[in-house]
CHARMM-style PDB file with segment names, atoms N, HN, CA, C and O in Angstrom:
ATOM      1  N   UNK     1      30.841  -0.910  13.189  1.00  0.00      PROA
ATOM      2  CA  UNK     1      29.445  -1.016  13.626  1.00  0.00      PROA
ATOM      3  C   UNK     1      29.276  -2.213  14.556  1.00  0.00      PROA
ATOM      4  O   UNK     1      29.794  -3.299  14.296  1.00  0.00      PROA
ATOM      5  N   UNK     2      28.547  -1.996  15.637  1.00  0.00      PROA
ATOM      6  HN  UNK     2      28.126  -1.114  15.849  1.00  0.00      PROA
ATOM      7  CA  UNK     2      28.287  -3.120  16.520  1.00  0.00      PROA
ATOM      8  C   UNK     2      27.103  -3.918  15.990  1.00  0.00      PROA
ATOM      9  O   UNK     2      26.427  -3.483  15.058  1.00  0.00      PROA
ATOM     10  N   UNK     3      26.858  -5.057  16.566  1.00  0.00      PROA
ATOM     11  HN  UNK     3      27.407  -5.410  17.323  1.00  0.00      PROA
ATOM     12  CA  UNK     3      25.837  -5.964  16.065  1.00  0.00      PROA
ATOM     13  C   UNK     3      24.448  -5.338  16.087  1.00  0.00      PROA
ATOM     14  O   UNK     3      23.682  -5.504  15.137  1.00  0.00      PROA
ATOM     15  N   UNK     4      24.115  -4.625  17.152  1.00  0.00      PROA
ATOM     16  HN  UNK     4      24.737  -4.490  17.924  1.00  0.00      PROA
ATOM     17  CA  UNK     4      22.782  -4.029  17.267  1.00  0.00      PROA
ATOM     18  C   UNK     4      22.555  -2.988  16.178  1.00  0.00      PROA
ATOM     19  O   UNK     4      21.466  -2.911  15.610  1.00  0.00      PROA
ATOM     20  N   UNK     5      23.574  -2.189  15.883  1.00  0.00      PROA
ATOM     21  HN  UNK     5      24.459  -2.251  16.344  1.00  0.00      PROA
ATOM     22  CA  UNK     5      23.437  -1.171  14.839  1.00  0.00      PROA
ATOM     23  C   UNK     5      23.243  -1.829  13.479  1.00  0.00      PROA
ATOM     24  O   UNK     5      22.425  -1.384  12.673  1.00  0.00      PROA
ATOM     25  N   UNK     6      23.992  -2.879  13.234  1.00  0.00      PROA
ATOM     26  HN  UNK     6      24.656  -3.241  13.888  1.00  0.00      PROA
ATOM     27  CA  UNK     6      23.866  -3.599  11.973  1.00  0.00      PROA
ATOM     28  C   UNK     6      22.467  -4.176  11.837  1.00  0.00      PROA
ATOM     29  O   UNK     6      21.878  -4.136  10.757  1.00  0.00      PROA
ATOM     30  N   UNK     7      21.937  -4.710  12.921  1.00  0.00      PROA
ATOM     31  HN  UNK     7      22.415  -4.743  13.798  1.00  0.00      PROA
ATOM     32  CA  UNK     7      20.598  -5.295  12.906  1.00  0.00      PROA
ATOM     33  C   UNK     7      19.557  -4.237  12.591  1.00  0.00      PROA
ATOM     34  O   UNK     7      18.633  -4.474  11.812  1.00  0.00      PROA
ATOM     35  N   UNK     8      19.709  -3.067  13.200  1.00  0.00      PROA
ATOM     36  HN  UNK     8      20.459  -2.875  13.833  1.00  0.00      PROA
ATOM     37  CA  UNK     8      18.764  -1.972  12.965  1.00  0.00      PROA
ATOM     38  C   UNK     8      18.801  -1.547  11.504  1.00  0.00      PROA
ATOM     39  O   UNK     8      17.759  -1.322  10.888  1.00  0.00      PROA
ATOM     40  N   UNK     9      20.009  -1.438  10.954  1.00  0.00      PROA
ATOM     41  HN  UNK     9      20.855  -1.620  11.455  1.00  0.00      PROA
ATOM     42  CA  UNK     9      20.154  -1.037   9.556  1.00  0.00      PROA
ATOM     43  C   UNK     9      19.511  -2.067   8.641  1.00  0.00      PROA
ATOM     44  O   UNK     9      18.764  -1.709   7.730  1.00  0.00      PROA
ATOM     45  N   UNK    10      19.792  -3.327   8.872  1.00  0.00      PROA
ATOM     46  HN  UNK    10      20.399  -3.618   9.612  1.00  0.00      PROA
ATOM     47  CA  UNK    10      19.224  -4.383   8.042  1.00  0.00      PROA
ATOM     48  C   UNK    10      17.706  -4.381   8.119  1.00  0.00      PROA
ATOM     49  O   UNK    10      17.026  -4.539   7.105  1.00  0.00      PROA
ATOM     50  N   UNK    11      17.171  -4.201   9.336  1.00  0.00      PROA
ATOM     51  HN  UNK    11      17.723  -4.073  10.160  1.00  0.00      PROA
ATOM     52  CA  UNK    11      15.720  -4.170   9.523  1.00  0.00      PROA
ATOM     53  C   UNK    11      15.116  -2.977   8.801  1.00  0.00      PROA
ATOM     54  O   UNK    11      14.074  -3.088   8.154  1.00  0.00      PROA
ATOM     55  N   UNK    12      15.788  -1.828   8.921  1.00  0.00      PROA
ATOM     56  HN  UNK    12      16.634  -1.738   9.446  1.00  0.00      PROA
ATOM     57  CA  UNK    12      15.306  -0.608   8.265  1.00  0.00      PROA
ATOM     58  C   UNK    12      15.253  -0.793   6.752  1.00  0.00      PROA
ATOM     59  O   UNK    12      14.255  -0.458   6.114  1.00  0.00      PROA
ATOM     60  N   UNK    13      16.325  -1.325   6.185  1.00  0.00      PROA
ATOM     61  HN  UNK    13      17.136  -1.598   6.703  1.00  0.00      PROA
ATOM     62  CA  UNK    13      16.369  -1.534   4.743  1.00  0.00      PROA
ATOM     63  C   UNK    13      15.301  -2.526   4.314  1.00  0.00      PROA
ATOM     64  O   UNK    13      14.685  -2.366   3.260  1.00  0.00      PROA
ATOM     65  N   UNK    14      15.084  -3.543   5.123  1.00  0.00      PROA
ATOM     66  HN  UNK    14      15.585  -3.674   5.979  1.00  0.00      PROA
ATOM     67  CA  UNK    14      14.078  -4.545   4.806  1.00  0.00      PROA
ATOM     68  C   UNK    14      12.687  -3.926   4.798  1.00  0.00      PROA
ATOM     69  O   UNK    14      11.888  -4.192   3.901  1.00  0.00      PROA
ATOM     70  N   UNK    15      12.402  -3.101   5.797  1.00  0.00      PROA
ATOM     71  HN  UNK    15      13.052  -2.885   6.526  1.00  0.00      PROA
ATOM     72  CA  UNK    15      11.104  -2.437   5.876  1.00  0.00      PROA
ATOM     73  C   UNK    15      10.898  -1.507   4.688  1.00  0.00      PROA
ATOM     74  O   UNK    15       9.826  -1.483   4.083  1.00  0.00      PROA
ATOM     75  N   UNK    16      11.931  -0.746   4.362  1.00  0.00      PROA
ATOM     76  HN  UNK    16      12.802  -0.766   4.853  1.00  0.00      PROA
ATOM     77  CA  UNK    16      11.835   0.172   3.226  1.00  0.00      PROA
ATOM     78  C   UNK    16      11.581  -0.609   1.944  1.00  0.00      PROA
ATOM     79  O   UNK    16      10.753  -0.214   1.123  1.00  0.00      PROA
ATOM     80  N   UNK    17      12.289  -1.707   1.777  1.00  0.00      PROA
ATOM     81  HN  UNK    17      12.961  -2.028   2.444  1.00  0.00      PROA
ATOM     82  CA  UNK    17      12.160  -2.519   0.571  1.00  0.00      PROA
ATOM     83  C   UNK    17      10.767  -3.137   0.470  1.00  0.00      PROA
ATOM     84  O   UNK    17      10.200  -3.229  -0.619  1.00  0.00      PROA
ATOM     85  N   UNK    18      10.219  -3.558   1.610  1.00  0.00      PROA
ATOM     86  HN  UNK    18      10.680  -3.484   2.494  1.00  0.00      PROA
ATOM     87  CA  UNK    18       8.931  -4.234   1.609  1.00  0.00      PROA
ATOM     88  C   UNK    18       7.743  -3.287   1.530  1.00  0.00      PROA
ATOM     89  O   UNK    18       6.780  -3.551   0.810  1.00  0.00      PROA
ATOM     90  N   UNK    19       7.810  -2.184   2.270  1.00  0.00      PROA
ATOM     91  HN  UNK    19       8.592  -1.970   2.855  1.00  0.00      PROA
ATOM     92  CA  UNK    19       6.652  -1.305   2.373  1.00  0.00      PROA
ATOM     93  C   UNK    19       6.710  -0.101   1.436  1.00  0.00      PROA
ATOM     94  O   UNK    19       5.699   0.568   1.218  1.00  0.00      PROA
ATOM     95  N   UNK    20       7.889   0.174   0.884  1.00  0.00      PROA
ATOM     96  HN  UNK    20       8.709  -0.369   1.061  1.00  0.00      PROA
ATOM     97  CA  UNK    20       7.999   1.324  -0.014  1.00  0.00      PROA
ATOM     98  C   UNK    20       8.668   0.953  -1.337  1.00  0.00      PROA
ATOM     99  O   UNK    20       9.633   1.597  -1.748  1.00  0.00      PROA
ATOM    100  N   UNK    21       8.159  -0.083  -2.002  1.00  0.00      PROA
ATOM    101  HN  UNK    21       7.375  -0.607  -1.668  1.00  0.00      PROA
ATOM    102  CA  UNK    21       8.771  -0.513  -3.269  1.00  0.00      PROA
ATOM    103  C   UNK    21       8.620   0.540  -4.362  1.00  0.00      PROA
ATOM    104  O   UNK    21       9.378   0.555  -5.333  1.00  0.00      PROA
ATOM    105  N   UNK    22       7.633   1.423  -4.194  1.00  0.00      PROA
ATOM    106  HN  UNK    22       7.018   1.411  -3.406  1.00  0.00      PROA
ATOM    107  CA  UNK    22       7.389   2.454  -5.195  1.00  0.00      PROA
ATOM    108  C   UNK    22       8.390   3.602  -5.081  1.00  0.00      PROA
ATOM    109  O   UNK    22       8.443   4.469  -5.953  1.00  0.00      PROA
ATOM    110  N   UNK    23       9.179   3.612  -4.015  1.00  0.00      PROA
ATOM    111  HN  UNK    23       9.136   2.908  -3.306  1.00  0.00      PROA
ATOM    112  CA  UNK    23      10.118   4.710  -3.781  1.00  0.00      PROA
ATOM    113  C   UNK    23      11.104   4.841  -4.947  1.00  0.00      PROA
ATOM    114  O   UNK    23      11.506   5.948  -5.305  1.00  0.00      PROA
ATOM    115  N   UNK    24      11.489   3.708  -5.533  1.00  0.00      PROA
ATOM    116  HN  UNK    24      11.163   2.809  -5.242  1.00  0.00      PROA
ATOM    117  CA  UNK    24      12.463   3.734  -6.617  1.00  0.00      PROA
ATOM    118  C   UNK    24      11.917   4.445  -7.847  1.00  0.00      PROA
ATOM    119  O   UNK    24      12.682   4.891  -8.704  1.00  0.00      PROA
ATOM    120  N   UNK    25      10.593   4.550  -7.934  1.00  0.00      PROA
ATOM    121  HN  UNK    25       9.972   4.188  -7.239  1.00  0.00      PROA
ATOM    122  CA  UNK    25       9.977   5.164  -9.101  1.00  0.00      PROA
ATOM    123  C   UNK    25       9.655   6.635  -8.858  1.00  0.00      PROA
ATOM    124  O   UNK    25       9.176   7.325  -9.758  1.00  0.00      PROA
ATOM    125  N   UNK    26       9.916   7.111  -7.654  1.00  0.00      PROA
ATOM    126  HN  UNK    26      10.305   6.551  -6.923  1.00  0.00      PROA
ATOM    127  CA  UNK    26       9.635   8.503  -7.311  1.00  0.00      PROA
ATOM    128  C   UNK    26      10.800   9.399  -7.739  1.00  0.00      PROA
ATOM    129  O   UNK    26      11.930   8.931  -7.884  1.00  0.00      PROA
ATOM    130  N   UNK    27      10.518  10.690  -7.940  1.00  0.00      PROA
ATOM    131  HN  UNK    27       9.600  11.070  -7.822  1.00  0.00      PROA
ATOM    132  CA  UNK    27      11.549  11.647  -8.363  1.00  0.00      PROA
ATOM    133  C   UNK    27      12.709  11.737  -7.367  1.00  0.00      PROA
ATOM    134  O   UNK    27      13.822  12.102  -7.746  1.00  0.00      PROA
ATOM    135  N   UNK    28      12.457  11.412  -6.118  1.00  0.00      PROA
ATOM    136  HN  UNK    28      11.552  11.116  -5.810  1.00  0.00      PROA
ATOM    137  CA  UNK    28      13.486  11.541  -5.084  1.00  0.00      PROA
ATOM    138  C   UNK    28      14.225  10.225  -4.852  1.00  0.00      PROA
ATOM    139  O   UNK    28      14.789  10.010  -3.779  1.00  0.00      PROA
ATOM    140  N   UNK    29      14.222   9.351  -5.848  1.00  0.00      PROA
ATOM    141  HN  UNK    29      13.763   9.526  -6.719  1.00  0.00      PROA
ATOM    142  CA  UNK    29      14.878   8.055  -5.679  1.00  0.00      PROA
ATOM    143  C   UNK    29      16.366   8.215  -5.405  1.00  0.00      PROA
ATOM    144  O   UNK    29      16.995   7.338  -4.811  1.00  0.00      PROA
ATOM    145  N   UNK    30      16.929   9.346  -5.843  1.00  0.00      PROA
ATOM    146  HN  UNK    30      16.419  10.058  -6.325  1.00  0.00      PROA
ATOM    147  CA  UNK    30      18.341   9.605  -5.589  1.00  0.00      PROA
ATOM    148  C   UNK    30      18.631   9.651  -4.098  1.00  0.00      PROA
ATOM    149  O   UNK    30      19.697   9.230  -3.649  1.00  0.00      PROA
ATOM    150  N   UNK    31      17.668  10.171  -3.331  1.00  0.00      PROA
ATOM    151  HN  UNK    31      16.802  10.513  -3.696  1.00  0.00      PROA
ATOM    152  CA  UNK    31      17.835  10.250  -1.881  1.00  0.00      PROA
ATOM    153  C   UNK    31      17.931   8.851  -1.293  1.00  0.00      PROA
ATOM    154  O   UNK    31      18.779   8.591  -0.439  1.00  0.00      PROA
ATOM    155  N   UNK    32      17.074   7.956  -1.741  1.00  0.00      PROA
ATOM    156  HN  UNK    32      16.385   8.167  -2.434  1.00  0.00      PROA
ATOM    157  CA  UNK    32      17.092   6.590  -1.224  1.00  0.00      PROA
ATOM    158  C   UNK    32      18.388   5.885  -1.623  1.00  0.00      PROA
ATOM    159  O   UNK    32      18.962   5.126  -0.841  1.00  0.00      PROA
ATOM    160  N   UNK    33      18.833   6.143  -2.834  1.00  0.00      PROA
ATOM    161  HN  UNK    33      18.367   6.760  -3.469  1.00  0.00      PROA
ATOM    162  CA  UNK    33      20.066   5.524  -3.305  1.00  0.00      PROA
ATOM    163  C   UNK    33      21.257   5.978  -2.474  1.00  0.00      PROA
ATOM    164  O   UNK    33      22.107   5.171  -2.097  1.00  0.00      PROA
ATOM    165  N   UNK    34      21.312   7.291  -2.189  1.00  0.00      PROA
ATOM    166  HN  UNK    34      20.622   7.947  -2.495  1.00  0.00      PROA
ATOM    167  CA  UNK    34      22.407   7.818  -1.392  1.00  0.00      PROA
ATOM    168  C   UNK    34      22.352   7.269   0.024  1.00  0.00      PROA
ATOM    169  O   UNK    34      23.380   6.906   0.595  1.00  0.00      PROA
ATOM    170  N   UNK    35      21.147   7.208   0.591  1.00  0.00      PROA
ATOM    171  HN  UNK    35      20.312   7.503   0.127  1.00  0.00      PROA
ATOM    172  CA  UNK    35      20.986   6.709   1.950  1.00  0.00      PROA
ATOM    173  C   UNK    35      21.403   5.246   2.025  1.00  0.00      PROA
ATOM    174  O   UNK    35      22.107   4.844   2.950  1.00  0.00      PROA
ATOM    175  N   UNK    36      20.968   4.452   1.050  1.00  0.00      PROA
ATOM    176  HN  UNK    36      20.395   4.779   0.298  1.00  0.00      PROA
ATOM    177  CA  UNK    36      21.299   3.037   1.032  1.00  0.00      PROA
ATOM    178  C   UNK    36      22.808   2.832   0.892  1.00  0.00      PROA
ATOM    179  O   UNK    36      23.398   1.990   1.569  1.00  0.00      PROA
ATOM    180  N   UNK    37      23.417   3.612   0.008  1.00  0.00      PROA
ATOM    181  HN  UNK    37      22.937   4.296  -0.542  1.00  0.00      PROA
ATOM    182  CA  UNK    37      24.859   3.499  -0.196  1.00  0.00      PROA
ATOM    183  C   UNK    37      25.612   3.860   1.076  1.00  0.00      PROA
ATOM    184  O   UNK    37      26.615   3.232   1.417  1.00  0.00      PROA
ATOM    185  N   UNK    38      25.115   4.883   1.776  1.00  0.00      PROA
ATOM    186  HN  UNK    38      24.301   5.393   1.499  1.00  0.00      PROA
ATOM    187  CA  UNK    38      25.754   5.326   3.010  1.00  0.00      PROA
ATOM    188  C   UNK    38      25.649   4.248   4.084  1.00  0.00      PROA
ATOM    189  O   UNK    38      26.613   3.985   4.804  1.00  0.00      PROA
ATOM    190  N   UNK    39      24.482   3.630   4.189  1.00  0.00      PROA
ATOM    191  HN  UNK    39      23.699   3.844   3.605  1.00  0.00      PROA
ATOM    192  CA  UNK    39      24.269   2.627   5.231  1.00  0.00      PROA
ATOM    193  C   UNK    39      25.046   1.341   4.941  1.00  0.00      PROA
ATOM    194  O   UNK    39      25.406   0.613   5.866  1.00  0.00      PROA
ATOM    195  N   UNK    40      25.303   1.063   3.676  1.00  0.00      PROA
ATOM    196  HN  UNK    40      25.011   1.655   2.924  1.00  0.00      PROA
ATOM    197  CA  UNK    40      26.019  -0.163   3.327  1.00  0.00      PROA
ATOM    198  C   UNK    40      27.479  -0.103   3.749  1.00  0.00      PROA
ATOM    199  O   UNK    40      28.103  -1.142   3.969  1.00  0.00      PROA
ATOM    200  N   UNK    41      28.033   1.104   3.864  1.00  0.00      PROA
ATOM    201  HN  UNK    41      27.527   1.947   3.685  1.00  0.00      PROA
ATOM    202  CA  UNK    41      29.437   1.241   4.244  1.00  0.00      PROA
ATOM    203  C   UNK    41      29.572   1.374   5.753  1.00  0.00      PROA
ATOM    204  O   UNK    41      29.012   2.299   6.342  1.00  0.00      PROA
ATOM    205  N   UNK    42      30.299   0.471   6.383  1.00  0.00      PROA
ATOM    206  HN  UNK    42      30.753  -0.281   5.904  1.00  0.00      PROA
ATOM    207  CA  UNK    42      30.502   0.532   7.841  1.00  0.00      PROA
ATOM    208  C   UNK    42      31.149   1.844   8.244  1.00  0.00      PROA
ATOM    209  O   UNK    42      32.021   2.360   7.545  1.00  0.00      PROA
ATOM    210  N   UNK    43      30.725   2.369   9.355  1.00  0.00      PROA
ATOM    211  HN  UNK    43      30.016   1.950   9.923  1.00  0.00      PROA
ATOM    212  CA  UNK    43      31.268   3.636   9.833  1.00  0.00      PROA
ATOM    213  C   UNK    43      32.589   3.392  10.573  1.00  0.00      PROA
ATOM    214  OT1 UNK    43      33.210   4.340  11.056  1.00  0.00      PROA
TER     215      UNK     43
END
């Protein structure tokens, strides 16, 4: 991953964490977990 892509990912995760804290309590939390796990691993 180049620096710009990493920055975008970090910003995205930060926004999700800040503006959608209730997501973890939703039935589809598995989707967020999978997405987060996928983004944490460099391509």
